[in-house]
C-alpha positions in Angstrom: -46.9 88.9 -6.2 -48.2 88.5 -2.9 -49.1 85.1 -0.9 -48.0 81.9 0.8 -48.2 78.3 -0.9 -49.0 74.9 0.4 -44.8 74.1 1.0 -44.9 77.4 3.4 -47.1 75.7 5.3 -43.6 73.5 6.5 -42.9 76.6 9.2 -45.8 78.1 9.8 -47.8 77.6 12.8 -50.7 77.3 14.8 -50.1 81.0 16.7 -52.7 79.4 19.7 -51.2 75.7 20.2 -48.4 75.3 18.1 -49.9 72.5 16.1 -49.4 72.0 11.9 -51.5 73.8 9.9 -53.9 72.5 7.0 -55.1 74.7 4.2 -59.1 74.5 3.6 -59.9 76.8 0.5 -58.8 78.0 -3.1 -55.3 78.2 -4.5 -54.1 74.3 -3.4 -51.8 74.4 -6.4 -50.3 77.6 -6.2 -50.7 80.2 -4.1 -53.4 80.0 -1.4 -56.2 82.5 -2.1 -59.0 82.5 0.3 -59.9 80.1 2.7 -58.9 78.8 5.9 -55.8 77.7 7.8 -56.8 74.8 10.8 -54.8 73.4 13.1 -55.2 69.8 15.1 -57.0 71.6 17.7 -59.6 73.1 15.5 -58.1 76.7 15.8 -58.9 78.7 12.2 -57.0 81.4 10.6 -58.2 83.1 7.7 -56.3 83.7 4.6 -58.1 86.7 2.2 -56.5 87.0 -1.2 -53.3 85.7 -0.2 -53.0 87.4 3.0 -52.7 85.0 5.9 -54.5 86.5 9.5 -52.4 84.4 12.1 -52.4 87.0 15.1 -54.1 85.5 18.1 -56.2 88.3 19.9 -57.4 86.0 22.7 -55.3 87.9 25.6 -54.9 91.1 23.5 -54.7 94.2 26.8 -56.7 97.1 26.5 -53.5 98.8 25.0 -53.0 96.4 22.8 -56.8 96.9 21.2 -55.7 100.5 21.8 -53.0 100.9 19.5 -54.5 98.4 17.2 -56.9 101.2 16.5 -54.5 104.5 16.7 -52.7 102.6 14.0 -55.8 101.9 11.5 -55.8 105.9 11.6 -51.9 106.1 11.4 -51.6 103.6 8.6 -52.3 105.8 6.0 -49.9 108.5 7.0 -47.3 106.1 8.1 -44.8 106.5 5.8 -45.2 110.5 5.2 -45.1 111.3 8.9 -41.6 109.2 9.0 -40.3 111.0 5.7 -41.6 114.2 6.4 -42.4 115.4 10.1 -39.4 113.4 11.6 -36.4 115.0 10.0 -38.0 118.8 11.6 -38.2 116.7 14.9 -34.4 115.9 14.6 -33.3 118.8 13.2 -30.2 119.5 12.5 -29.9 115.7 12.6 -32.2 114.9 10.3 -31.5 111.7 9.0 -33.2 108.1 10.2 -30.7 106.0 8.2 -32.4 103.2 7.2 -29.2 101.5 5.2 -27.3 101.4 8.4 -29.5 99.1 10.2 -30.1 97.5 6.5 -26.4 96.5 6.6 -26.4 95.1 10.5 -28.9 92.2 8.9 -25.2 91.3 7.2 -27.5 89.9 3.8 -24.0 89.4 2.3 -22.6 87.0 5.1 -20.7 83.9 4.3 -23.5 81.7 6.4 -25.9 82.7 3.4 -23.6 81.8 0.9 -25.8 78.5 -0.4 -29.7 78.3 -0.7 -32.1 80.1 -0.3 -32.3 83.3 2.1 -35.2 83.6 4.4 -36.0 86.9 6.0 -38.6 88.1 8.6 -39.7 91.7 8.6 -41.4 91.9 11.9 -44.4 95.2 12.5 -43.4 95.6 8.6 -46.3 98.2 8.6 -46.6 99.3 4.6 -43.7 97.6 4.0 -40.8 100.8 4.0 -38.2 97.8 4.2 -38.5 95.4 1.6 -37.3 96.7 -1.4 -34.2 98.2 0.8 -34.1 94.6 1.8 -34.1 92.8 -1.4 -31.8 95.4 -2.7 -28.8 95.1 -0.4 -29.0 90.8 -1.2 -26.9 89.6 -4.2 -28.5 89.4 -7.5 -28.8 85.5 -7.9 -29.5 84.8 -4.1 -32.6 83.0 -3.9 -34.5 84.8 -1.2 -38.2 84.4 0.6 -39.2 87.6 2.7 -41.8 87.4 4.9 -43.7 90.3 5.8 -45.8 90.2 9.2 -47.8 93.0 11.0 -50.7 93.0 13.7 -52.4 96.1 12.4 -54.9 94.8 9.9 -54.8 98.5 8.0 -50.7 98.2 8.0 -51.3 95.2 6.0 -53.6 97.0 3.8 -51.5 99.3 2.6 -48.3 96.6 2.4 -50.6 95.0 -0.1 -51.5 97.9 -2.2 -48.3 98.8 -2.6 -46.7 95.1 -3.4 -49.2 93.6 -4.8 -47.9 93.7 -8.6 -43.7 93.8 -7.4 -41.2 92.4 -9.3 -39.5 90.7 -6.0 -41.6 87.4 -6.2 -44.1 86.1 -3.9 -44.0 87.8 -0.7 -45.3 86.0 2.3 -47.8 88.6 4.1 -49.3 88.0 7.5 -50.9 89.3 10.4 -49.4 88.1 13.5 -48.7 89.3 17.4 -45.2 89.4 17.4 -45.7 87.7 21.5 -46.4 85.2 20.1 -45.2 84.5 15.9 -46.7 81.3 13.5 -43.6 79.7 12.9 -41.5 77.0 14.0 -38.3 77.6 16.1 -34.8 78.5 14.0 -36.6 79.2 11.0 -35.1 82.6 9.6 -31.9 83.3 8.8 -32.1 87.2 9.4 -34.7 89.3 12.0 -35.7 92.8 11.9 -38.1 94.4 13.7 -38.1 98.5 12.9 -40.3 100.9 15.1 -42.1 98.4 17.6 -40.7 96.4 20.5 -41.2 99.9 22.4 -44.9 99.5 22.5 -45.0 95.8 23.1 -46.7 95.1 27.0 -44.3 92.6 27.6 -40.9 93.5 25.3 -38.9 90.4 26.9 -41.2 88.7 25.5 -41.0 89.9 21.8 -37.3 89.7 22.1 -37.6 85.9 23.2 -40.0 85.2 20.6 -37.1 87.1 17.4 -34.8 85.0 18.8 -37.0 81.4 19.2 -37.9 82.0 15.9 -34.5 83.0 14.5 -31.4 80.3 13.8 -28.3 80.4 15.7 -26.0 83.1 15.3 -27.8 84.9 13.1 -28.2 88.4 13.2 -31.3 89.8 14.8 -31.5 93.7 14.1 -34.2 95.8 16.5 -34.5 99.5 16.1 -36.7 102.1 17.6 -37.1 105.1 20.1 -34.0 105.9 22.0 -32.9 109.4 22.5 -29.1 109.7 21.6 -27.4 111.3 24.5 -23.9 112.0 23.0 -25.5 114.7 20.8 -26.5 118.3 22.1 -30.0 118.1 22.3 -31.7 121.4 23.6 -35.1 121.6 25.0 -37.4 121.2 21.6 -35.5 118.2 21.3 -36.4 116.7 24.7 -40.0 117.8 24.3 -40.6 116.0 20.6 -38.7 113.1 21.9 -41.1 112.5 25.1 -44.3 113.2 22.6 -42.9 110.5 20.2 -42.1 108.0 23.3 -45.0 109.3 25.4 -46.9 105.5 24.6 -43.8 103.3 24.7 -43.0 100.5 27.6 -39.3 101.5 27.3 -37.7 104.7 25.5 -34.5 102.9 24.9 -32.4 100.3 23.9 -33.9 97.1 25.6 -30.5 95.3 25.7 -30.9 94.1 29.4 -34.1 92.5 28.3 -32.5 90.0 25.8 -33.6 86.4 27.4 -31.1 83.6 28.2 -29.3 82.4 25.4 -28.6 85.5 23.8 -26.0 87.5 23.8 -25.5 91.2 22.2 -23.7 92.0 19.2 -24.1 96.0 19.2 -26.4 99.0 20.7 -25.6 101.9 19.0 -27.7 105.0 17.9 -28.9 105.3 13.7 -29.8 108.9 14.8 -30.9 111.4 16.9 -33.9 109.5 17.7 -33.4 106.1 17.0 -31.7 103.2 18.6 -30.7 99.9 16.6 -30.0 96.8 19.0 -28.2 93.9 17.3 -27.9 90.8 18.9 -27.8 86.8 18.5 -29.3 83.6 19.7 -26.3 81.9 20.8 -28.2 78.8 23.2 -31.6 77.8 21.7 -32.2 75.2 24.2 -31.4 78.1 27.3 -33.9 80.0 25.9 -36.6 78.1 25.2 -35.9 77.2 29.3 -36.0 80.1 30.1 -39.5 81.3 28.1 -41.3 78.5 29.5 -40.0 79.3 33.2 -41.8 82.7 32.2 -44.4 81.5 30.7 -44.0 82.7 27.0 -45.1 81.0 24.1 -42.4 78.3 23.0 
């Protein structure tokens, strides 16, 4: 089951002005179905079949629009390429071990001992991480899983795969990682896989992830980064260059972490992928830097 309900509007906000959203449409007594979310400044955000489009596209760059079109084509084959093509490119070290970065989320952490665990998967794509997150949580732990992606085709692939899932309601929404449509310190865990290297401002994306994360909770970011400790031959270098030809960065962006955050760990989980774990330690410092840089806050 996919959708949001009226209680979810306590944490969702207008990505353009950060105002509170009100529902206008069907499904008011259960999961919201079809209609619009409107803020006090009359910004409207469409909800169709339970999926809210909360992506603010007003300041999209040419590259943003190009990538959105590219992922329209990639959406149907995304998971197949990761499963079959990537191991060939990384040979003889084929595995990109998803379990390692799920472990980095620390879903058995003592801070999650009570209440509902609220987790967000940013840049979720077709949703390859959702079952892994659900399975890693203790069986009796209440959970609230949010999945967001900027690309509409990826969201359709996700909805098709999870419409009849047994996890419980998955909150699925369109969202831009530069302007996440959530209030401050909302999530117990934050995950971003395969996206940050393509942001037109990775620094802003990292700051937004920290803004919506609760203090001292793991924020896990995974993307392409060549492991220089391995014996990489010419073919590996060429394959990696091909994979990252449109990336803004091609290494763990630890140097771009905003004020009020600190590194927990930086490692490679395969020949072509890094895993950066960081946390927010001072929310006020984070917001102050975001305001100085002109970012949403």
